VMD Tcl script that draws the C-alpha trace (Angstrom):
set ca {
  {75.11 151.77 132.60}
  {75.34 148.13 131.55}
  {77.03 146.24 134.42}
  {79.29 144.51 131.89}
  {80.74 147.85 130.75}
  {83.84 149.36 132.34}
  {84.28 153.11 131.77}
  {87.58 155.00 131.89}
  {87.91 158.73 131.26}
  {91.09 159.91 129.53}
  {91.14 163.56 128.54}
  {88.60 164.25 125.82}
  {87.84 160.55 125.33}
  {85.62 158.41 127.52}
  {86.45 154.77 126.91}
  {83.82 152.09 127.46}
  {84.84 148.45 127.42}
  {82.77 145.31 126.98}
  {84.18 143.14 129.75}
  {82.40 140.01 128.53}
  {84.47 139.97 125.33}
  {87.74 141.12 126.88}
  {87.48 138.45 129.57}
  {86.53 135.71 127.11}
  {88.97 133.09 125.80}
  {88.40 134.04 122.15}
  {91.37 133.39 119.88}
  {91.93 133.59 116.14}
  {91.48 130.18 114.51}
  {92.78 131.12 111.07}
  {94.23 127.97 109.58}
  {92.59 125.89 112.31}
  {89.06 125.49 111.03}
  {88.11 129.12 110.37}
  {85.11 129.03 108.04}
  {85.93 132.30 106.29}
  {83.52 135.00 105.14}
  {82.26 133.56 101.86}
  {78.58 132.54 101.49}
  {79.52 128.91 102.14}
  {81.97 127.52 104.71}
  {85.41 127.22 103.09}
  {87.94 126.34 105.77}
  {90.02 124.49 103.19}
  {90.83 127.75 101.35}
  {92.53 129.30 104.36}
  {91.20 132.74 103.43}
  {89.99 133.70 106.88}
  {88.62 137.24 106.61}
  {90.88 138.04 103.62}
  {88.38 137.10 100.90}
  {87.81 140.82 100.37}
  {90.43 143.53 100.16}
  {91.30 145.33 103.38}
  {89.73 148.77 103.73}
  {92.46 151.34 104.34}
  {92.23 154.13 106.89}
  {93.01 157.12 104.71}
  {95.88 158.36 102.55}
  {98.60 157.99 105.19}
  {97.84 154.31 105.67}
  {97.67 153.76 101.91}
  {101.09 155.37 101.46}
  {102.54 153.25 104.25}
  {101.14 150.01 102.84}
  {102.34 150.90 99.35}
  {105.84 151.65 100.60}
  {106.03 148.44 102.64}
  {104.71 146.38 99.73}
  {107.63 147.60 97.63}
  {110.05 146.06 100.14}
  {108.54 142.56 100.06}
  {110.65 139.80 98.57}
  {109.17 137.37 96.01}
  {110.13 134.48 98.28}
  {107.74 135.83 100.93}
  {105.07 137.37 98.69}
  {103.22 134.94 96.43}
  {101.70 137.67 94.25}
  {104.85 139.76 93.98}
  {104.87 139.73 90.17}
  {101.19 140.69 89.94}
  {101.75 143.50 92.45}
  {104.73 144.78 90.48}
  {102.63 144.87 87.32}
  {99.36 146.31 88.60}
  {99.93 147.54 92.14}
  {98.45 146.44 95.44}
  {95.39 148.70 95.61}
  {91.86 147.94 94.52}
  {91.45 151.12 92.46}
  {92.87 154.59 91.91}
  {91.39 155.87 95.18}
  {93.70 153.48 97.07}
  {90.94 152.95 99.63}
  {91.42 149.17 99.81}
  {93.88 146.45 98.92}
  {93.50 144.59 95.65}
  {91.69 141.27 95.37}
  {93.50 138.61 93.32}
  {92.25 135.06 92.76}
  {89.44 135.56 95.25}
  {91.31 137.10 98.18}
  {93.55 139.97 99.26}
  {96.71 140.28 97.16}
  {98.82 140.07 100.32}
  {97.41 136.68 101.33}
  {99.86 133.91 100.52}
  {97.75 130.83 99.88}
  {98.07 127.48 101.59}
  {101.03 125.56 100.17}
  {103.09 128.61 99.18}
  {106.76 127.85 99.86}
  {107.34 131.21 101.51}
  {104.62 130.59 104.08}
  {100.86 130.86 104.09}
  {99.24 133.98 105.53}
  {99.66 137.70 105.18}
  {102.88 138.61 103.36}
  {103.07 141.86 105.32}
  {102.70 139.98 108.62}
  {105.42 137.51 107.69}
  {107.78 140.27 106.54}
  {107.27 142.15 109.81}
  {108.24 139.07 111.80}
  {111.25 138.52 109.54}
  {112.35 142.08 110.31}
  {111.86 141.66 114.05}
  {109.06 144.23 114.02}
  {105.43 144.17 115.06}
  {102.85 143.22 112.40}
  {100.81 146.14 113.77}
  {103.31 148.48 112.12}
  {103.06 146.71 108.76}
  {99.46 145.62 108.23}
  {96.33 147.68 107.48}
  {94.78 148.72 110.78}
  {91.55 146.85 110.17}
  {93.53 143.61 109.81}
  {95.32 143.72 113.14}
  {92.36 145.15 115.06}
  {89.86 142.43 114.14}
  {87.88 141.14 115.95}
  {88.06 144.27 118.14}
  {85.56 146.93 117.13}
  {85.63 150.54 118.34}
  {82.48 152.63 118.04}
  {83.33 156.34 118.09}
  {80.57 158.70 119.25}
  {81.24 162.48 119.19}
  {79.59 164.62 121.85}
  {78.29 168.16 121.52}
  {80.97 169.48 123.88}
  {83.80 168.34 121.61}
  {84.61 165.19 123.57}
  {83.98 161.65 122.37}
  {82.96 158.23 123.60}
  {84.85 155.18 122.32}
  {83.17 151.84 122.95}
  {85.45 148.82 122.60}
  {83.69 145.52 121.94}
  {83.85 142.35 119.90}
  {83.09 142.52 116.18}
  {79.66 141.22 115.21}
  {78.12 139.83 112.05}
  {76.24 143.09 111.59}
  {79.50 145.04 111.46}
  {80.16 143.54 108.02}
  {77.12 145.33 106.61}
  {74.67 143.65 104.27}
  {77.17 140.89 103.46}
  {77.09 139.79 107.07}
  {73.64 138.26 106.65}
  {74.88 135.59 104.28}
  {78.54 134.92 105.06}
  {79.70 131.74 106.79}
  {81.30 133.79 109.55}
  {82.06 132.10 112.86}
  {84.64 134.44 114.36}
  {82.95 135.75 117.50}
  {79.65 133.89 117.10}
  {79.01 130.45 118.51}
  {81.77 128.68 120.41}
  {84.23 127.60 117.72}
  {86.80 130.36 118.34}
  {86.49 130.48 122.13}
  {89.29 128.02 122.71}
  {92.18 130.26 123.76}
  {94.31 129.66 126.82}
  {94.14 133.30 127.95}
  {91.52 136.05 128.04}
  {91.49 138.58 125.20}
  {92.75 141.32 127.54}
  {96.01 139.33 127.68}
  {96.21 137.63 124.30}
  {95.55 140.87 122.40}
  {97.42 143.15 124.78}
  {99.56 144.67 122.02}
  {96.58 145.44 119.81}
  {94.51 146.89 122.66}
  {97.37 149.08 123.83}
  {97.87 150.37 120.29}
  {94.19 151.32 120.11}
  {93.79 153.08 123.47}
  {97.30 153.91 124.63}
  {99.35 152.35 127.40}
  {97.94 154.44 130.25}
  {94.32 153.45 129.56}
  {95.30 149.84 128.90}
  {97.14 149.56 132.23}
  {94.15 150.99 134.08}
  {91.76 148.69 132.22}
  {93.92 145.69 133.03}
  {94.01 146.72 136.71}
  {90.23 146.94 136.86}
  {89.60 143.66 135.07}
  {92.12 141.86 137.24}
  {90.64 143.20 140.49}
}
mol new
graphics top color blue
foreach p $ca { graphics top sphere $p radius 0.5 }
foreach p [lrange $ca 0 end-1] q [lrange $ca 1 end] { graphics top cylinder $p $q radius 0.2 }
display resetview
């Protein structure tokens, strides 16, 4: 096995972790020079990775996002009126959020009085709750990527690593994406295993996270 991989068995799931990413000082630089995911660098737009609608993880997540969207106040949701008129989903399948004016409908643009950034994220903080419970899962997990590999015996292998350009699909070849590539975002004051503790624990569970933390700290 790759010496940079840590493996932890937990029931029917074998977790494999890329230590190089988890020990790195990566941090999100949205609003601090993030180039976005358009074909050309566009830090001034403040879109981050929201230039496309968020893919939703099934009907349950779509129902949750739809219900939460209905609770958002116009003062915190720039596109409240548009959402009220046409909904927050990209189409009738409700498989993604709607794109309005070149980005996700939930993205409050720079200069909005209610605060720039994800309206769901801001509302969660206003309510004293975790944004993990409000946002689409793909939004709070990035740039963590989990590769799920089923085995013939009914068990599975879950490999946790940093998102790569290739994970975007064909669009990744042309986008001005700098998230985990290069050095621009590796300016955090803590390793990812600490700075994204809440997200990692939500993905793998507290027991596996505690064991992973113990191994990386030793």
